[in-house]
PAZAPA-4460 file (N, C-alpha, C; in steps of 0.05 Angstrom, whole numbers, plus 32768, in hexadecimal, padded with zeros to 4 digits):
% residues 257
    n_x    n_y    n_z   ca_x   ca_y   ca_z    c_x    c_y    c_z   seq   type   mol
   8288   7B55   817D   828E   7B5A   8160   8274   7B57   8150     1      M     A
   8270   7B69   813E   8259   7B68   812D   8260   7B62   8110     2      S     A
   8251   7B51   8104   8256   7B4A   80E8   8250   7B62   80D6     3      E     A
   8243   7B76   80E0   823C   7B8D   80D0   8250   7BA4   80D2     4      H     A
   8266   7BA0   80DF   827C   7BB4   80E0   8296   7BA5   80DB     5      V     A
   82A3   7BAC   80C5   82BD   7B9F   80BF   82D3   7BB1   80CA     6      S     A
   82E8   7BA4   80D4   82FF   7BB2   80E0   8318   7BA9   80D1     7      V     A
   8326   7BBB   80C5   833D   7BB5   80B5   8353   7BCA   80BB     8      D     A
   836C   7BC1   80B9   8383   7BD3   80BE   8394   7BD3   80A5     9      I     A
   8398   7BEB   8099   83A9   7BEE   8081   83BB   7C06   8085    10      Q     A
   83D5   7C01   8083   83E8   7C17   8084   83E4   7C29   809D    11      D     A
   83E0   7C1C   80B4   83DC   7C2A   80CE   83C2   7C39   80CF    12      Q     A
   83AF   7C33   80BD   8395   7C3F   80BE   8380   7C29   80C4    13      V     A
   8371   7C2D   80D9   835B   7C1A   80DF   8342   7C23   80D0    14      Q     A
   8337   7C10   80C1   831F   7C17   80B1   8307   7C08   80BD    15      I     A
   82F4   7C17   80C6   82DB   7C0C   80D1   82C5   7C11   80BD    16      L     A
   82BA   7BFB   80B2   82A7   7BFE   809C   828B   7BF3   80A6    17      R     A
   8277   7C05   80A4   825C   7BFD   80AA   8252   7BEC   8093    18      L     A
   8247   7BD4   8098   8240   7BC3   8082   8226   7BB4   8089    19      N     A
   8210   7BC3   8088   81F6   7BB7   808D   81E3   7BC3   8078    20      R     A
   81E9   7BBF   805F   81DB   7BCD   8049   81BD   7BC8   8049    21      P     A
   81B4   7BB0   8052   8197   7BAB   8051   8188   7BBC   8065    22      E     A
   8195   7BC8   8078   8188   7BDB   808B   8195   7BF7   808A    23      R     A
   81A0   7BFD   8073   81AD   7C17   806F   81C1   7C1D   8085    24      K     A
   81D0   7C08   808D   81E5   7C0B   80A1   81DA   7C15   80BC    25      N     A
   81C0   7C10   80C2   81B5   7C18   80DC   81C6   7C0A   80F2    26      A     A
   81CD   7C19   8106   81E0   7C10   811B   81D2   7C01   8131    27      L     A
   81DA   7BE8   8135   81CF   7BD8   814B   81E2   7BD9   8163    28      S     A
   81D9   7BCE   817A   81EA   7BCE   8191   8204   7BBF   818C    29      Q     A
   8203   7BA9   817D   821B   7B9A   8177   822E   7BAB   8166    30      A     A
   8223   7BBA   8153   8234   7BCB   8142   8242   7BE0   8153    31      M     A
   8233   7BED   8165   823F   7C01   8177   8255   7BF5   8187    32      Y     A
   8251   7BDD   8191   8266   7BD0   81A2   827F   7BCB   8191    33      S     A
   827C   7BC2   8179   8294   7BBE   8168   82A2   7BD8   8162    34      T     A
   8293   7BED   815C   829F   7C07   8157   82AD   7C12   8170    35      L     A
   82A0   7C0F   8187   82AC   7C19   81A0   82C6   7C0A   81A6    36      A     A
   82C5   7BF0   81A3   82DE   7BE0   81A9   82F4   7BE7   8196    37      D     A
   82ED   7BEC   817D   8302   7BF2   8169   830F   7C0E   816F    38      A     A
   82FE   7C21   8175   8308   7C3C   817C   831A   7C3B   8194    39      V     A
   8312   7C2B   81A9   8322   7C28   81C1   833C   7C1A   81BB    40      R     A
   833A   7C04   81AC   8352   7BF4   81A6   8367   7C04   8196    41      N     A
   835E   7C16   8185   8370   7C26   8175   8382   7C37   8187    42      A     A
   8378   7C40   819D   8387   7C51   81AF   839F   7C42   81BA    43      E     A
   839E   7C28   81BC   83B3   7C18   81C9   83C3   7C08   81B5    44      N     A
   83BE   7C0C   819C   83CC   7BFC   8187   83DF   7C0E   8177    45      D     A
   83F9   7C09   817B   840D   7C1A   816E   840D   7C17   814F    46      N     A
   8400   7C02   8145   83FE   7BFE   8129   83E7   7C0E   811C    47      N     A
   83D8   7C1C   812D   83C2   7C2C   8123   83C7   7C4A   812A    48      I     A
   83C8   7C5A   8116   83CC   7C77   811A   83B4   7C88   8114    49      R     A
   83A0   7C7C   8106   8388   7C8B   80FE   8372   7C77   80F9    50      C     A
   8359   7C7F   80FD   8342   7C6E   80F8   8330   7C7C   80E3    51      T     A
   8326   7C6C   80D0   8313   7C75   80BC   82F9   7C66   80C1    52      L     A
   82E3   7C75   80C3   82C8   7C6A   80C5   82B9   7C70   80AB    53      I     A
   82AE   7C5B   809F   82A1   7C5F   8085   828A   7C4B   8081    54      T     A
   827B   7C4E   806C   8266   7C3B   8065   826B   7C32   8048    55      G     A
   825B   7C3B   8035   825F   7C36   8019   8257   7C4E   8009    56      N     A
   8257   7C4C   7FEE   8251   7C63   7FDE   8235   7C6C   7FE0    57      E     A
   8223   7C5A   7FE8   8206   7C61   7FE9   81FD   7C69   8005    58      E     A
   820A   7C60   801A   8200   7C64   8035   8215   7C64   804A    59      C     A
   8214   7C78   805C   8224   7C77   8074   8215   7C68   808A    60      F     A
   8200   7C75   8095   81EF   7C67   80A7   81D4   7C75   80AA    61      T     A
   81BF   7C65   80AC   81A4   7C70   80B1   81A0   7C76   80CF    62      A     A
   81B5   7C74   80DF   81B3   7C7A   80FB   81AE   7C62   810C    63      G     A
   81A5   7C67   8124   81A0   7C51   8137   8189   7C3F   812D    64      N     A
   818D   7C25   8130   8177   7C12   8128   815F   7C18   8139    65      D     A
   8149   7C1F   812D   8131   7C28   813B   8125   7C11   814C    66      L     A
   812A   7BF8   8145   8120   7BE3   8156   812E   7BE3   8171    67      S     A
   8148   7BEB   8171   8156   7BEE   818B   814A   7C05   819B    68      D     A
   8144   7C1C   818D   8138   7C32   819A   811E   7C2A   81A7    69      F     A
   810D   7C1B   8198   80F3   7C13   81A3   80F5   7C01   81BB    70      A     A
   810C   7BF3   81BE   8110   7BE1   81D5   8117   7BF1   81EE    71      A     A
   811D   7C0B   81EB   8123   7C1B   8202   8141   7C1C   8208    72      G     A
   8149   7C2C   821D   8165   7C2F   8223   8172   7C16   822C    73      P     A
   818D   7C14   8227   819C   7BFC   822F   81AF   7C04   8245    74      V     A
   81A6   7C03   825E   81B7   7C09   8275   81C0   7C26   8276    75      G     A
   81D5   7C2B   8285   81E0   7C46   8288   81ED   7C4E   826E    76      E     A
   81E8   7C67   8266   81F0   7C70   824B   820E   7C6D   8247    77      F     A
   821F   7C76   8259   823C   7C76   8254   8247   7C5A   824F    78      E     A
   823B   7C46   825C   8245   7C2B   8259   8236   7C1B   8244    79      S     A
   8222   7C27   8237   8212   7C1A   8222   8224   7C19   8209    80      S     A
   821D   7C07   81F6   822D   7C06   81DD   8230   7C21   81CF    81      P     A
   8219   7C2F   81CC   821B   7C49   81BE   822A   7C5D   81CF    82      V     A
   8227   7C5C   81E9   8236   7C6F   81FA   8254   7C69   81F9    83      G     A
   825B   7C50   81FA   8278   7C4A   81F8   8284   7C54   81DE    84      R     A
   8275   7C51   81C8   827E   7C5B   81AE   8281   7C79   81AE    85      F     A
   826D   7C88   81B7   826E   7CA5   81B6   8283   7CB0   81C9    86      L     A
   8285   7CA5   81E1   8299   7CAF   81F4   82B5   7CA7   81EA    87      F     A
   82B7   7C90   81DD   82D1   7C88   81D2   82DA   7C9B   81BC    88      G     A
   82C7   7CA3   81AA   82CE   7CB6   8195   82D6   7CD1   81A1    89      L     A
   82C7   7CDA   81B5   82CC   7CF4   81C0   82E7   7CF6   81CE    90      A     A
   82F0   7CDF   81D9   8309   7CDF   81E8   8320   7CD4   81D9    91      S     A
   831C   7CCB   81C0   8332   7CBF   81B0   8349   7CD3   81AD    92      A     A
   8361   7CC9   81B1   8378   7CDA   81AD   8384   7CD8   8191    93      E     A
   837E   7CC2   8183   8387   7CBF   8168   8372   7CC9   8155    94      K     A
   837A   7CD3   813E   8366   7CDF   812C   8352   7CCB   8120    95      P     A
   833A   7CD5   811C   8324   7CC6   8110   831A   7CD5   80F8    96      V     A
   8319   7CC8   80E1   8310   7CD4   80C8   82F7   7CC5   80BF    97      V     A
   82E4   7CD3   80B2   82CB   7CC6   80A9   82C7   7CCC   808C    98      V     A
   82BD   7CB7   807D   82B4   7CBA   8062   8296   7CB4   8062    99      A     A
   8286   7CC8   8059   8269   7CC6   805B   825D   7CC9   803F   100      V     A
   824B   7CB6   8039   823B   7CB8   8021   821E   7CB1   8028   101      N     A
   820B   7CBB   8019   81EF   7CB4   801D   81E4   7CBC   8038   102      G     A
   81D1   7CAD   8043   81C5   7CB4   805D   81DA   7CB5   8074   103      P     A
   81D9   7CCA   8083   81E9   7CCD   809C   81D6   7CD8   80B1   104      A     A
   81C7   7CC6   80BC   81B0   7CCE   80CD   81B7   7CCB   80EB   105      V     A
   81AD   7CDE   80FB   81B0   7CDC   8118   81CD   7CDB   8120   106      G     A
   81D5   7CC5   812D   81F1   7CC2   8135   8203   7CC1   811D   107      I     A
   81F8   7CBC   8105   8208   7CBD   80ED   8212   7CD9   80E7   108      G     A
   8205   7CED   80F3   820E   7D09   80F1   821D   7D11   810B   109      T     A
   8211   7D0B   8122   821D   7D15   813B   8238   7D08   8141   110      T     A
   823D   7CF0   8138   8258   7CE4   813D   826E   7CF4   812F   111      M     A
   8266   7D02   8119   827A   7D11   810A   8285   7D29   811A   112      L     A
   8276   7D32   812E   827E   7D48   813F   8297   7D41   814F   113      L     A
   829D   7D28   8152   82B4   7D1F   8162   82CB   7D15   8151   114      H     A
   82C8   7D17   8137   82DC   7D0D   8124   82ED   7D25   811A   115      C     A
   8304   7D1F   810F   8317   7D33   8108   8315   7D3D   80EC   116      D     A
   8310   7D2C   80D9   830C   7D33   80BD   82F4   7D24   80B3   117      L     A
   82E3   7D32   80A3   82CB   7D25   8098   82C9   7D2C   807A   118      V     A
   82C7   7D17   806A   82C3   7D1A   804D   82A8   7D0F   8046   119      F     A
   8298   7D1E   8037   827C   7D16   8031   8277   7D17   8014   120      A     A
   8269   7D02   800A   8261   7D02   7FEE   824B   7D16   7FE9   121      G     A
   8248   7D1E   7FD0   8233   7D31   7FC9   8217   7D25   7FC9   122      N     A
   8216   7D0B   7FD0   81FD   7CFD   7FD3   81F5   7CFA   7FF0   123      N     A
   8205   7D06   8002   8200   7D03   801F   81E7   7D13   8028   124      T     A
   81D7   7D06   8039   81C0   7D13   8045   81C3   7D11   8064   125      A     A
   81CB   7D28   8070   81CF   7D29   808D   81B4   7D2F   809A   126      F     A
   81B0   7D24   80B2   8197   7D2A   80C0   819A   7D22   80DD   127      Q     A
   8190   7D33   80EF   818F   7D2D   810C   8171   7D2E   8115   128      M     A
   8162   7D1A   810F   8144   7D1B   8113   813C   7D13   812F   129      P     A
   814C   7D19   8143   8145   7D10   815F   812B   7D1A   8168   130      F     A
   8126   7D35   8166   810D   7D40   816F   80F5   7D35   8160   131      A     A
   80F9   7D30   8146   80E4   7D24   8135   80DB   7D09   8140   132      N     A
   80ED   7CFB   814D   80E7   7CE0   8158   80DF   7CE1   8175   133      L     A
   80DA   7CF9   8180   80D3   7CFC   819C   80EB   7CF9   81AE   134      G     A
   8103   7CFC   81A4   811B   7CF8   81B4   8129   7D13   81B8   135      L     A
   8143   7D13   81BE   8152   7D2B   81C3   816E   7D28   81B7   136      C     A
   817D   7D3D   81B4   8198   7D3B   81A8   81AA   7D28   81B8   137      P     A
   81BE   7D1E   81AA   81D2   7D0C   81B7   81ED   7D12   81AB   138      E     A
   8201   7D03   81B5   821C   7D06   81AA   822A   7D20   81AF   139      G     A
   8220   7D2F   81C4   822C   7D4A   81C9   8223   7D5F   81B6   140      G     A
   8210   7D59   81A5   8207   7D6C   8190   81FA   7D85   819C   141      S     A
   81ED   7D82   81B4   81DF   7D99   81C0   81F3   7DAD   81CA   142      S     A
   820C   7DA5   81CE   8222   7DB8   81D6   8232   7DC1   81BE   143      L     A
   823A   7DAE   81AD   824D   7DB4   8198   8241   7DC4   8181   144      L     A
   8229   7DBD   8179   821D   7DCB   8163   8218   7DE9   8168   145      L     A
   820C   7DF0   817F   8209   7E0D   8185   8224   7E1B   8186   146      P     A
   8238   7E0E   8191   8252   7E1B   8194   825F   7E1F   8179   147      A     A
   825B   7E0D   8166   8268   7E0E   814C   8258   7E1F   8138   148      W     A
   823D   7E1B   8139   822C   7E27   8124   821C   7E3F   812D   149      L     A
   821A   7E43   8147   8207   7E57   8151   81ED   7E49   8159   150      G     A
   81DF   7E55   816D   81C8   7E47   8178   81B1   7E44   8164   151      R     A
   81AB   7E58   8153   8194   7E56   8142   8199   7E40   812C   152      V     A
   81B1   7E3E   8122   81B6   7E29   810E   81B5   7E0D   811B   153      R     A
   81BF   7E0C   8134   81BE   7DF2   8142   81A1   7DEB   8147   154      A     A
   8190   7DFE   814F   8174   7DF9   8154   8166   7DF0   813B   155      A     A
   816D   7DFB   8124   8162   7DF3   810A   8167   7DD5   8105   156      E     A
   8180   7DCD   8109   8188   7DB2   8104   817C   7D9E   8118   157      L     A
   817B   7DA6   8131   8173   7D93   8146   8155   7D94   814C   158      L     A
   8148   7DAB   8149   812B   7DAD   814F   811A   7DA5   8136   159      M     A
   8122   7DB0   811F   8112   7DA9   8107   811B   7D8E   80FC   160      L     A
   8134   7D86   8100   813D   7D6B   80F9   813C   7D66   80DB   161      G     A
   8140   7D7A   80CB   813E   7D76   80AE   8158   7D6B   80A2   162      G     A
   8156   7D63   8089   816C   7D58   807A   817D   7D6F   806E   163      V     A
   8197   7D6D   806F   81A8   7D81   8061   81BE   7D72   8053   164      F     A
   81C7   7D7E   803D   81DA   7D70   802B   81F7   7D77   8032   165      D     A
   8209   7D6B   8023   8226   7D6E   8029   822F   7D8B   8025   166      A     A
   8223   7D99   8011   822B   7DB4   800C   8224   7DC6   8024   167      H     A
   820C   7DC2   8030   8205   7DD2   8047   8217   7DCA   805F   168      K     A
   821D   7DB0   8062   822F   7DA7   8077   824A   7DB4   8074   169      A     A
   8253   7DB7   805C   826D   7DC4   8057   826B   7DE2   805E   170      S     A
   8255   7DEF   8056   8252   7E0B   805D   8251   7E0F   807B   171      D     A
   8245   7DFC   8089   8243   7DFE   80A7   825E   7DF7   80B5   172      L     A
   8271   7DEC   80A6   828A   7DE5   80B2   828A   7DCA   80BF   173      G     A
   8277   7DB8   80B7   8275   7D9E   80C4   8285   7D89   80B6   174      L     A
   828D   7D8E   809D   829D   7D7B   808E   82B4   7D89   8080   175      I     A
   82C8   7D7A   8077   82DF   7D86   806A   82DC   7D8A   804C   176      N     A
   82CF   7D76   803F   82CE   7D77   8022   82B6   7D68   8017   177      E     A
   82AA   7D72   8002   8294   7D64   7FF3   82A1   7D56   7FDC   178      V     A
   829A   7D3C   7FD9   82A7   7D2B   7FC6   8292   7D1D   7FB4   179      C     A
   829C   7D13   7F9D   828C   7D00   7F8E   828A   7CE6   7F9F   180      E     A
   8272   7CDA   7FA1   826F   7CC2   7FB2   8285   7CAD   7FAE   181      P     A
   828C   7CA8   7F95   82A0   7C93   7F8F   82BC   7C9A   7F99   182      A     A
   82C0   7CB4   7F9F   82DB   7CBE   7FA7   82DD   7CC3   7FC5   183      A     A
   82C6   7CC3   7FD3   82C6   7CCB   7FEF   82D9   7CBB   8000   184      T     A
   82D7   7CA1   7FFE   82E8   7C90   800F   8305   7C93   8009   185      E     A
   830C   7C94   7FF0   8328   7C97   7FE8   8333   7CB2   7FF2   186      E     A
   8323   7CC7   7FF1   832C   7CE1   7FFB   8331   7CDF   8019   187      K     A
   831F   7CD1   8028   8322   7CCE   8044   833B   7CBD   804B   188      A     A
   833E   7CA7   803B   8356   7C96   8040   8370   7CA5   803B   189      L     A
   8370   7CB6   8027   8388   7CC6   8021   838F   7CD7   8039   190      H     A
   837A   7CE3   8045   837F   7CF4   805D   8389   7CE3   8074   191      A     A
   837D   7CCA   8077   8386   7CB8   808C   83A4   7CB1   8089   192      C     A
   83AC   7CAC   8070   83C8   7CA5   806B   83DA   7CBD   8071   193      R     A
   83D1   7CD5   806B   83E1   7CEC   8072   83E4   7CEF   8090   194      Q     A
   83CE   7CEA   809E   83CF   7CEC   80BC   83E1   7CD7   80C7   195      L     A
   83E0   7CBE   80BC   83F0   7CA8   80C6   840E   7CAD   80C1   196      A     A
   8414   7CBE   80AD   8430   7CC4   80A7   843B   7CDB   80B8   197      A     A
   842A   7CE9   80C6   8432   7CFF   80D7   843F   7CF5   80F1   198      Q     A
   844E   7D06   80FF   8459   7CFD   8119   8441   7CF7   812C   199      P     A
   843F   7CDE   8135   8427   7CD6   8144   8422   7CE5   815E   200      P     A
   8437   7CEA   816D   8433   7CF8   8187   842B   7D15   8182   201      A     A
   8435   7D21   816D   842E   7D3C   8166   8410   7D3E   815E   202      A     A
   8407   7D2A   814F   83EB   7D29   8147   83D9   7D26   8160   203      I     A
   83E1   7D14   8172   83D1   7D10   818A   83D0   7D2A   819B   204      R     A
   83E7   7D37   819D   83E8   7D50   81AD   83D7   7D66   81A0   205      A     A
   83D7   7D67   8186   83C7   7D7B   8178   83A9   7D76   817D   206      T     A
   83A2   7D5C   817B   8386   7D55   8180   837D   7D5B   819C   207      K     A
   838F   7D56   81B0   8388   7D5C   81CC   8383   7D7A   81CF   208      R     A
   8394   7D8A   81C2   8390   7DA7   81C4   8377   7DB1   81B6   209      L     A
   8370   7DA5   819F   8358   7DAC   8191   833F   7DA6   81A2   210      L     A
   8340   7D90   81B1   8329   7D87   81C1   8328   7D93   81DD   211      N     A
   833E   7DA0   81E5   8342   7DA8   8201   832B   7DBA   820B   212      R     A
   8322   7DCD   81FB   830E   7DDF   8204   82F3   7DD3   8208   213      G     A
   82ED   7DBC   81FB   82D2   7DB0   81FC   82D1   7D96   820C   214      N     A
   82E8   7D8B   8214   82E9   7D70   821F   82D5   7D6B   8235   215      A     A
   82D7   7D7B   824B   82C5   7D76   8262   82A8   7D7D   825B   216      S     A
   82A4   7D92   824B   8289   7D99   8244   827B   7D84   8233   217      G     A
   828B   7D78   8220   827F   7D63   820F   8277   7D4B   8220   218      V     A
   8288   7D44   8233   8280   7D2D   8244   8267   7D33   8253   219      R     A
   8265   7D4A   8260   824D   7D52   826F   8235   7D52   825D   220      D     A
   8238   7D5D   8245   8221   7D5F   8232   8218   7D43   822A   221      A     A
   822A   7D31   8224   8222   7D16   821B   8215   7D07   8232   222      M     A
   821E   7D0B   824B   8211   7CFE   8261   81F5   7D08   8265   223      L     A
   81F1   7D23   8263   81D6   7D2E   8266   81C4   7D26   8250   224      A     A
   81CF   7D26   8237   81BF   7D1D   8220   81B7   7D00   8223   225      E     A
   81CB   7CF0   822B   81C5   7CD3   822D   81B0   7CCC   8241   226      G     A
   81B0   7CDB   8258   819B   7CD6   826C   8180   7CDE   8262   227      E     A
   817E   7CF5   8256   8164   7CFF   824B   815B   7CEE   8233   228      L     A
   816F   7CE5   8223   8168   7CD4   820C   815B   7CBA   8215   229      F     A
   8166   7CAE   822A   815B   7C96   8235   813E   7C9A   823F   230      G     A
   8139   7CB1   824B   811E   7CB7   8254   810B   7CBB   823C   231      E     A
   8115   7CC8   8228   8105   7CCE   8211   80FE   7CB4   8201   232      R     A
   810F   7CA0   8202   810A   7C88   81F3   80F0   7C7A   81FC   233      L     A
   80E9   7C7E   8216   80D0   7C72   8220   80B9   7C85   8222   234      T     A
   80BC   7C9D   8216   80A7   7CB1   8217   8090   7CAA   8203   235      S     A
   8078   7CB3   8209   8062   7CAF   81F6   8067   7CBB   81DA   236      P     A
   8075   7CD2   81D9   807C   7CDE   81BF   808D   7CCB   81AE   237      E     A
   80A2   7CC0   81BB   80B3   7CAE   81AD   80A4   7C95   81A5   238      A     A
   8093   7C8C   81B6   8082   7C74   81B0   8072   7C79   8197   239      G     A
   8066   7C90   8195   8056   7C97   817D   8068   7C99   8164   240      E     A
   807F   7CA5   8167   8091   7CA7   8150   809A   7C8C   8146   241      A     A
   80A1   7C7A   8158   80AB   7C60   8150   8094   7C4F   8144   242      F     A
   807C   7C52   8150   8065   7C43   8145   805F   7C4D   8129   243      K     A
   805F   7C67   8125   805A   7C73   810B   806E   7C6A   80F6   244      A     A
   8087   7C68   80FF   809C   7C5F   80EC   8097   7C42   80E4   245      F     A
   8090   7C31   80F7   808B   7C15   80F0   8072   7C12   80DE   246      M     A
   805F   7C24   80E2   8046   7C23   80D2   8048   7C34   80B9   247      E     A
   805F   7C40   80B4   8065   7C50   809C   8051   7C66   8098   248      K     A
   804C   7C75   80AE   803A   7C8C   80AD   8048   7CA3   80BB   249      R     A
   803C   7CBB   80B9   8046   7CD3   80C6   803D   7CD2   80E3   250      K     A
   804F   7CD7   80F6   8047   7CD7   8113   8034   7CEE   8118   251      P     A
   8023   7CEA   812C   800F   7CFF   8134   8015   7D06   8151   252      D     A
   8020   7D1E   8155   8027   7D28   8170   8013   7D3C   817A   253      F     A
   7FFC   7D3E   816D   7FE8   7D53   8173   7FDC   7D51   818F   254      S     A
   7FDC   7D39   819A   7FCF   7D35   81B5   7FE3   7D39   81CC   255      S     A
   7FFC   7D3E   81C6   8010   7D40   81DB   8013   7D5D   81E4   256      F     A
   801A   7D60   81FD   801E   7D7C   8208   803A   7D7F   8213   257      S     A
***
């Protein structure tokens, strides 16, 4: 259990709130473990019909805590805290809804690919800067983004790693609705309550069918990404990126081949 993730159940909706404002909700190993356990527990709890993941009006998450990245990989990816969370999201049978405001960096964007409904404030800044950090895509994004957006758009997001706003995310089909930041969570909660009121077995069956075409491919993609991601964490390029970040300077990759 992490003090930086609160877990609450209201009206058959499990609310997972990221609460580490001093680090822009950067995700630590303990936070991943809490999220993974909550997603898994929801599957076996008849009092939970839907899960909401959120942060606050200013920030969803700045992504993985870079100090954890700098420490290198934590064991086998699938059984690691982040692996358990991502695989749990990808295999969840009950619906997962997300309310996003402010920074949604790295896994803060890729986790959304495994969720059912996403509401984003007009202050949201999405980014998948894996290549910028000397790393590689994760969360099944190397499979899902080309399939959903086309290869060139996926390459733009994953290779250039630039920031894009909620309106572009909506145009790309990555989110359901652009909201005022103060209204984002309430909009998402309203959707959660609607889902919780639906016939639960019918909702689970619908979700299984929606995921059926990608299920085995997503698992294979996440395993391949996880293995390469672990290798990249200890690469000289990643070392330079992390060092530059700590020194608050632009990384210099000119000497790498």
